[in-house]
C-alpha positions in Angstrom: 0.0 0.0 0.0 2.8 2.4 0.9 4.4 1.8 -2.5 1.1 2.4 -4.3 0.9 5.8 -2.5 4.4 6.7 -3.6 3.6 5.8 -7.2 0.3 7.8 -7.1 2.3 10.8 -5.8 4.7 10.7 -8.6 1.9 10.5 -11.2 -0.5 12.9 -9.5 1.2 16.0 -10.9 0.2 15.2 -14.4 -2.8 14.6 -16.6 -1.9 11.9 -19.2 -3.1 11.5 -22.7 -2.1 8.8 -25.2 -1.8 9.7 -28.9 -4.0 7.5 -31.1 -3.3 9.1 -34.5 -0.6 11.2 -36.1 -1.1 15.0 -35.7 0.7 18.2 -34.6 0.8 18.9 -30.8 -1.4 22.0 -30.9 -4.1 20.1 -32.8 -3.9 17.3 -30.3 -4.2 19.6 -27.3 -7.2 21.2 -29.0 -8.9 17.8 -29.5 -8.4 16.9 -25.8 -9.3 20.3 -24.4 -11.9 21.7 -26.8 -13.1 24.3 -24.2 -9.6 26.0 -24.2 -8.7 28.8 -26.6 -5.6 28.6 -28.8 -4.2 31.4 -26.6 -4.6 29.3 -23.5 -3.0 26.3 -25.2 0.0 28.3 -26.3 0.3 29.6 -22.8 0.6 26.0 -21.5 3.5 25.4 -24.0 5.3 28.7 -23.2 5.1 27.8 -19.4 7.0 24.6 -20.2 4.3 22.3 -18.6 3.5 20.1 -21.6 5.6 16.9 -21.9 5.8 14.5 -24.8 7.2 11.1 -23.8 8.6 12.7 -20.6 10.3 15.6 -22.4 9.2 19.2 -22.0 7.9 20.3 -25.4 7.2 23.9 -26.4 6.9 23.5 -30.2 3.3 24.0 -31.1 3.6 22.0 -34.4 5.7 19.2 -32.9 4.7 16.0 -34.8 3.0 13.4 -32.7 2.9 9.7 -33.5 0.5 7.0 -32.3 1.5 5.6 -29.0 3.2 8.7 -27.7 2.3 10.0 -24.3 1.4 13.7 -23.7 1.3 15.0 -20.2 0.2 18.3 -18.8 1.4 19.4 -15.3 -1.2 20.3 -12.8 1.3 22.4 -10.7 1.2 25.3 -13.2 2.3 27.9 -10.7 5.6 26.3 -9.8 7.0 25.6 -13.2 8.4 28.9 -14.2 12.1 28.5 -14.6 14.6 30.6 -16.5 18.3 30.1 -16.7 20.8 30.4 -19.5 23.1 27.8 -17.7 20.7 24.9 -17.6 17.2 23.8 -18.6 14.8 21.4 -16.9 13.7 18.7 -19.3 11.6 16.7 -16.8 10.4 17.0 -13.2 8.1 15.1 -10.9 7.7 14.7 -7.1 10.9 12.6 -6.9 13.4 13.5 -9.6 14.6 16.4 -11.9 16.3 15.8 -15.2 18.2 18.7 -16.6 20.4 19.7 -19.6 23.5 21.4 -18.3 25.4 23.9 -20.4 29.2 23.6 -20.7 31.2 25.7 -18.2 28.8 25.1 -15.3 29.9 23.0 -12.3 27.5 20.3 -11.3 28.3 20.8 -7.6 30.8 23.0 -5.7 34.2 21.7 -4.7 36.6 22.7 -1.9 38.4 25.0 -4.3 35.4 26.3 -6.3 32.4 27.6 -4.5 30.8 29.5 -7.4 27.3 29.0 -8.9 26.5 25.4 -9.7 23.7 23.4 -11.2 23.0 22.2 -7.7 22.6 25.7 -6.3 20.4 26.9 -9.2 18.0 23.9 -8.8 18.0 24.3 -5.0 16.9 27.9 -5.3 14.2 26.8 -7.8 12.6 24.0 -5.6 12.7 26.2 -2.5 10.3 28.6 -4.2 7.6 26.0 -3.7 8.5 25.1 -0.2 11.3 26.3 2.2 12.2 22.7 3.2 12.4 21.4 -0.4 15.8 20.5 -1.8 17.7 18.6 -4.5 20.1 15.7 -3.9 23.2 14.8 -6.0 23.0 11.5 -7.8 25.9 11.8 -10.4 28.0 14.5 -11.9 29.2 15.9 -15.2 32.6 17.5 -15.7 32.4 21.3 -15.7 33.2 21.6 -19.4 30.9 18.7 -20.4 27.3 19.6 -21.4 24.3 17.4 -21.4 21.8 15.4 -19.4 22.0 15.0 -15.6 19.6 13.8 -13.0 19.0 15.0 -9.4 16.8 13.5 -6.7 14.3 15.6 -4.7 14.6 13.6 -1.4 17.2 11.5 0.3 15.4 8.2 0.0 15.2 8.6 -3.8 18.9 9.7 -3.8 20.0 6.5 -2.0 17.8 4.3 -4.3 19.4 5.8 -7.4 23.0 5.7 -6.0 22.8 2.2 -4.5 21.2 0.7 -7.6 22.6 2.9 -10.4 23.9 0.1 -12.6 20.5 -1.7 -12.4 18.4 1.4 -12.8 20.3 3.2 -15.6 19.9 1.2 -18.9 21.6 3.6 -21.4 23.9 6.5 -20.8 25.7 7.9 -23.9 27.9 10.7 -24.9 29.0 12.2 -28.2 32.5 13.8 -28.7 34.5 15.3 -31.5 38.1 14.0 -31.4 41.3 15.0 -33.2 42.3 12.9 -36.2 40.4 10.2 -38.1 39.5 7.1 -35.9 41.0 3.9 -37.2 38.1 1.7 -36.2 34.4 2.0 -36.8 33.7 0.6 -33.3 35.6 -0.7 -30.4 36.1 -1.0 -26.6 38.7 0.6 -24.4 39.6 -1.0 -21.0 42.2 0.4 -18.6 42.7 0.9 -14.9 42.3 4.6 -13.8 44.0 6.2 -10.8 42.5 9.5 -9.7 45.1 11.8 -8.2 42.9 14.9 -7.8 44.4 17.1 -10.5 45.0 14.3 -13.1 43.6 10.8 -13.8 46.3 8.3 -14.8 45.6 5.3 -17.0 47.3 1.9 -17.1 46.6 -0.9 -19.5 47.2 -3.5 -16.7 45.8 -3.7 -13.2 48.0 -1.4 -11.1 45.6 -1.0 -8.3 43.4 1.6 -10.1 39.7 1.2 -10.9 38.9 -0.9 -13.9 37.2 1.3 -16.5 35.5 0.3 -19.7 34.3 2.6 -22.6 32.6 1.4 -25.7 32.8 3.7 -28.8 31.3 4.0 -32.3 32.7 6.3 -35.0 29.8 8.2 -36.6 31.7 10.4 -39.1 35.2 11.4 -40.2 35.9 14.7 -42.0 38.2 17.7 -41.9 40.8 16.0 -39.6 38.2 15.2 -36.9 36.0 12.3 -35.9 32.5 12.3 -34.4 32.3 9.5 -31.9 29.5 8.1 -29.8 30.5 6.7 -26.4 28.8 4.3 -24.1 30.1 4.0 -20.5 30.2 0.6 -18.9 31.8 2.2 -15.8 31.6 5.8 -14.8 34.9 7.1 -13.5 36.0 10.7 -13.3 37.3 12.0 -16.7 37.0 8.4 -18.0 36.1 9.4 -21.6 38.7 12.1 -21.8 41.5 9.8 -20.6 40.4 6.9 -22.8 40.3 9.0 -26.0 43.8 10.2 -25.1 44.8 6.5 -24.7 43.6 5.9 -28.3 45.6 8.8 -29.6 42.5 10.8 -30.4 42.0 13.4 -27.6 38.8 15.4 -27.5 39.2 18.8 -29.1 39.4 21.6 -26.5 40.8 19.3 -23.8 43.7 21.1 -22.4 44.3 18.5 -19.7 44.3 15.3 -21.7 44.8 16.6 -25.2 45.9 19.7 -27.0 44.2 22.9 -25.8 45.4 24.7 -29.0 43.1 22.4 -31.0 39.9 24.2 -30.0 38.0 25.5 -33.0 34.7 25.8 -31.2 36.0 27.3 -27.9 34.9 24.5 -25.7 35.4 20.8 -24.7 33.6 18.9 -27.4 31.9 16.4 -25.1 28.1 16.2 -24.6 26.0 13.7 -22.6 23.1 13.3 -25.1 21.2 10.3 -23.9 20.0 9.1 -20.5 17.6 6.1 -20.0 16.6 4.7 -16.7 13.8 3.0 -14.7 12.0 5.5 -12.5 13.2 4.9 -8.9 9.6 4.9 -7.6 7.2 4.0 -10.4 9.5 1.6 -12.3 8.5 3.2 -15.6 11.3 3.3 -18.2 12.2 6.9 -18.8 14.0 8.0 -22.0 15.7 11.4 -22.5 17.7 12.5 -25.5 19.1 15.8 -26.7 20.3 16.8 -30.1 24.1 16.8 -30.8 25.3 20.4 -30.3 25.2 22.5 -33.4 28.8 23.6 -33.2 29.9 19.9 -33.2 28.1 19.4 -36.5 29.6 22.5 -38.1 33.1 20.9 -37.8 32.1 18.3 -40.4 30.7 20.6 -43.1 32.6 20.9 -46.3 35.3 23.5 -46.0 34.5 26.6 -48.0 37.3 28.0 -50.2 38.6 31.3 -48.8 37.8 34.3 -51.0 40.3 37.1 -50.8 38.7 40.4 -50.5 39.9 43.0 -53.0 40.8 46.2 -51.3 
């Protein structure tokens, strides 16, 4: 009975609709809420309280397909959120999933106490209750962008942390690395030793943590490779160190690569996919963000330079 109450609490925030035929999102909302004006429906979208398959969707002409789930939050007053450093892609009574921008710390450190994703979200949830908070489940490097999850209570935090490898079914990154990858796919295994300022890699067991990264080469062009990475283990700086081990460091990586190779002014690493079983409802949750646009630009055909005539 207690578990049923927890599940009900997680789902009580939303009104659910299942799409039965292909149509645009606005037309679907109109069909489900015929009493609401188009202005009202657009307001729901602009307030970021409409979800399609668990992802906040604001595009009025978003194409829906049969079987998709559309949800509308009932807690309309608490959903206003504006930050250029992160965006909320999903929230319920137990978890928050965000997309973090590059350059933002996940949490503060002993040396760095500046604004973090944790602090931004803490301020946000406290607006709906002074005792509300967020709890750290996992982290992304400061210069890595992409999807992260936070818990909204300690019990959910412990459930996620203690069962992370059973709960998380798919966690992938995309990176742009220097040079053209020799293989279309492969697996890197090494033992990593974290010495605070630098992570050292050994091909044999030297007492470090065994670390495994699977990779797939998506594209090669202009002296770069676009690589998709799937972590079997999640050590600090694991992807960055393993790409250095392969001789193809991530562009913009001054620690494990060549900082001067930085055509987009950032570390070219993005956590684009996160799939997991909800820690309370058991529902499979899937989140995916597009590859960053500046990654894609590196693979466009080079334009011939045209000298201006003075």
